C-alpha positions as CSV (number, residue, x, y, z in Angstrom):
1,M,36.6,89.8,148.1
2,D,34.1,87.8,150.2
3,R,33.9,84.1,149.1
4,G,30.1,84.2,149.1
5,L,30.1,87.2,146.8
6,Q,32.6,85.5,144.5
7,S,30.6,82.4,144.3
8,I,27.5,84.4,143.2
9,L,29.5,86.4,140.7
10,N,30.9,83.2,139.2
11,K,27.4,82.2,138.3
12,L,26.6,85.5,136.5
13,P,27.2,86.2,132.8
14,E,30.7,87.2,132.0
15,H,29.9,90.9,131.2
16,L,28.0,91.3,134.5
17,K,30.7,89.6,136.5
18,N,33.4,91.7,134.9
19,R,31.5,95.0,135.5
20,I,30.8,94.2,139.1
21,N,34.4,93.1,139.7
22,G,35.5,96.4,138.2
23,L,33.8,98.4,141.0
24,D,36.1,100.0,143.6
25,T,37.0,97.9,146.6
26,D,35.0,100.0,149.0
27,T,31.8,99.5,147.0
28,L,32.5,95.8,146.7
29,E,33.0,95.5,150.5
30,K,29.7,97.2,151.1
31,L,27.7,95.5,148.4
32,E,24.2,94.6,149.6
33,E,22.2,93.7,146.5
34,I,22.5,93.2,142.8
35,R,19.2,94.0,141.0
36,I,18.9,92.3,137.6
37,K,15.8,93.1,135.6
38,A,14.7,92.4,132.0
39,Y,15.2,95.3,129.6
40,T,17.0,97.6,132.0
41,D,20.6,98.2,133.2
42,T,21.7,96.2,136.2
43,L,21.6,98.1,139.6
44,V,24.0,97.5,142.5
45,I,23.1,98.6,146.1
46,A,26.1,99.3,148.3
47,D,26.1,101.1,151.6
48,G,22.5,102.1,151.1
49,K,23.3,103.8,147.7
50,E,22.1,102.7,144.3
51,F,24.6,102.4,141.4
52,D,23.6,101.9,137.8
53,L,26.2,99.7,136.1
54,N,25.5,101.4,132.7
55,D,27.3,98.5,131.0
56,G,25.2,98.8,127.8
57,H,23.9,95.2,128.2
58,R,20.1,94.9,128.4
59,I,19.1,91.7,130.0
60,T,16.4,89.8,128.0
61,P,13.8,87.7,129.8
62,E,15.5,84.6,128.5
63,S,18.8,85.7,129.9
64,L,17.2,86.5,133.2
65,E,15.6,83.0,133.3
66,H,19.0,81.5,132.6
67,I,20.7,83.5,135.4
68,L,18.0,82.4,137.9
69,D,18.4,78.8,136.8
70,V,22.1,78.9,137.3
71,L,21.8,80.7,140.7
72,V,19.5,78.1,142.1
73,D,21.4,75.2,140.4
74,Y,18.3,74.4,138.2
75,S,16.3,73.4,141.3
76,Y,13.6,75.9,142.2
77,Y,12.1,73.5,144.7
78,A,15.2,73.4,146.8
79,Y,15.0,77.2,147.3
80,E,11.3,77.3,148.1
81,D,11.9,76.4,151.7
């Protein structure tokens, strides 16, 4: 698996990381985007196709804010540029 993808997955909640890591190798290699929205299932875009993870976990606004904080290392200003 690509190290960049692995570094992103390591910052996601365990249930999301496990579900994405469970995708087939071809899908992981062609992964383009992970869409995480409040109150919906997480979507993965790979090779131009959309996949619903259907993992049964609904992301709350608070969880979404925490995920964003972790992804930007709690520094929104560093990512504005």
